[in-house]
N, C-alpha and C positions, 0 to 999 in steps of 0.2 A: 264499425269496422275495427276499432281499437280492441273491443271485446273479442272479436273473432280472432285477431292476431294472438290473443292470449291462450286460446284453446285449440287452435289448429295451426299447422305449419304456415309460415308467412307466404310461401309461394301459392299454396292452395287458397288462402284467404284473398290474396291479391288477384289471382286468376278469376275466382268467383265474382269479385268486385267488378271485373270488367264485363259482366253481363248487364251492367247498368244502362248502356246504350240501347239494349233491347227494350228495357222498361221505358226509357225516354221516348223511343219511337212509338210504342203502344199508347202511352199517355198523351203524346202529342196528337196522335190520330184521334183518340177518344175525346179529348177535352179541348184541344186547340184547333180542331178542324183541319189539320194538315193532311196531306195525301202522301201515302208511301206506296209507290208502285211495286210490282213484284221484283224488279231489279234491286231496289233498296232493301227489301226484306231478304232477298237472296244474299246480298252483300253482308247484311248484319248476321245472317245465319253462318256464312262462311267465317266471318270474324269471330263469332262465338265458338265455332268449331276449333278455331286456332287457340282460343283461350282454354278449351278443354284439353287440347293436345299439350299445352304448356303445363296445365295443372297436374298431369301425370296419368298413367294408364290405369290406376287403381279404381277410378270412378266412384270413390267413396264420398258422395255428396249428400248423403242422407243423415249424417251425424249432426249433433246439436250445433257444433261450431260452424259447420257448413251452412246450416239453415240460418244462423245468425248472419253469416256473410251474405247470403241471398237477401235477407231482410235489409241489410245495409245497402246492397246494390239497388234494391227497389227504392229506398230513400234517396240515393244519389240520382237515380233516374227521374224521380219526382222533382228533385231540386233543379235539374236541367230544364225540365218542362216548365217549371215555375219561372225560371229565369227568362225563358223565351216569352212567356205570358207578360211578365213585368216589362220586358224590353219593348213590347208592343204599346205599352202605355206612354212611352215617350221619355222615360227616365234616362238620364245619361249613365253610361256604364260605371263611371267613377262614383256616382251617387249610389247606384245599386250595390257596388262593392262595399262602400262604407257602411250602408245600412245593414246589409247582410252580415257583415262581420261584427258590427256593434250588437245587433240583435242576437247573433249566435253566442257572443261572449256573455251577454246578460242571461240567456237561457241556460247555458252550461254552468254558470257561476254557482247556482243553487246546489249542483251536484259536486262541484270542485271544491268549494270552500271548506266543507267538513274534513276534507283530506289534504288540504293545502300545505305544501312545504315550499319555502322560498328557494329558488335555484341558487346554486353556488355562483360566485362572481364570474368564473370562467364559462359557465353554462349560458350566460346571457348572449354571448356572441353567436353560438350555433342556433340558439332560439331566434335571435334577430334575423339571422340569415335564412332560416326556415320560413319565417314570416314574410320576408321580402320576396323569396321565390314563390311562395303561395299566392301573394297578392299579384305579382306579375302574371302568374298562370291564370288566376281568376279573371284578371283584366283582359287577357287575350281571349279567354273563353267567352266573356260577355261581348267583346267586339265581334267575334265570330258569330255569335247568336243573333246579332243585329243584321248580319250580312246574308244569312241563309236560314232555311228551315231547320228546326231542332232535330228532325229525323234525318237530316243530311249531316249535320255537324256531329251528332252523338256517336255514330259508329266510327267516325274518324278518330275518336279518342282512343280506339284500340291501339293506335300507334304508341300510346304511353307504355305498353308492355315491352315494346322494342327498346325504348330508352331505359326502362327498369332493368332489362336484361343486360344492357350495355353498362349501366352504372354498377350492377352486381359484379361484372367481370373486372371493370377498371378499379373500383373502390374496395371491393371485398374479396377479390380473388375467387369468386364462385365459378365453378366449371359447369357450363350449360350442357344439358343432355340433349338427345336427339329431338325430344318433344319441343324444346325451345325453338329449334330451327324450323321444324315443321309448322309450329304455331305462328312464328314470325312470317313465314311464307304465306300462310293463309290470311293473316291479318293484313299484310301488304296488298294481297290480291283483293281483299275486301275494300281497302281504301281506294285502290285504283278503280274498282267498279263503281264506288260511290262518286268519285270525282267525275266519272264519265256520265253518270245518270243525274247528278244534281247541279244546282246553280253554283 
C-alpha cells in the first residue's frame, strides 16, 4: 500500500484498499468454512460501491498503481482471514498482536536496513503516537474477530473511510466532494445491513 501511495493519488489508493473486506469474506468462505448469506454479500457490495463513489467518477482502476493497491487489498483481506483462523486456535489477542508485530518487523527489516536513516529527535514522538494508535486499533480488531465471523466484521471496517474523511476535514482542511457523501451513505447502509444480518 505504501508503494501504491507513491504512484497514484492517496484517495484512490485508500479507496481501493477498502476492497479488502470483500477478499476477507471470500477467503473466509473458501478456507475457514464460514457462511455468508446473500444479505452479507449484498451489504459488502453496497459498501464497495460506496468506496468506488469516494474514489471518483473517472473509474481509472487498470493502471499499475491501482493494480498494486488491489494486490495490497488482497493481502490485507488474507491477513484478516488469517487472524480469524489463529483466533480459533485459542491464542489470546495480546499474544497474537505481539507475535504479528515482531514477525512483521523481522520480515521487513531485510528491506528497510539498506535504506535506513535514523529519525530526527522530534520525529520519535509522532512515530510513537502512530505506533500506539495502530496497536490499539489492532487489539480492537482482534477482540472483534473473537466475537463474530470474519465475514461479518470485515465489511464493518468500511466505516474507516468515514473517519478518514473526517480527519481530512479537521486536520488537513480537505474539502470533500459529492462522492464522499454518497459513498459514506452507502457505507453506513452497508454497516446497518450487516449489523441486522450478523451476530
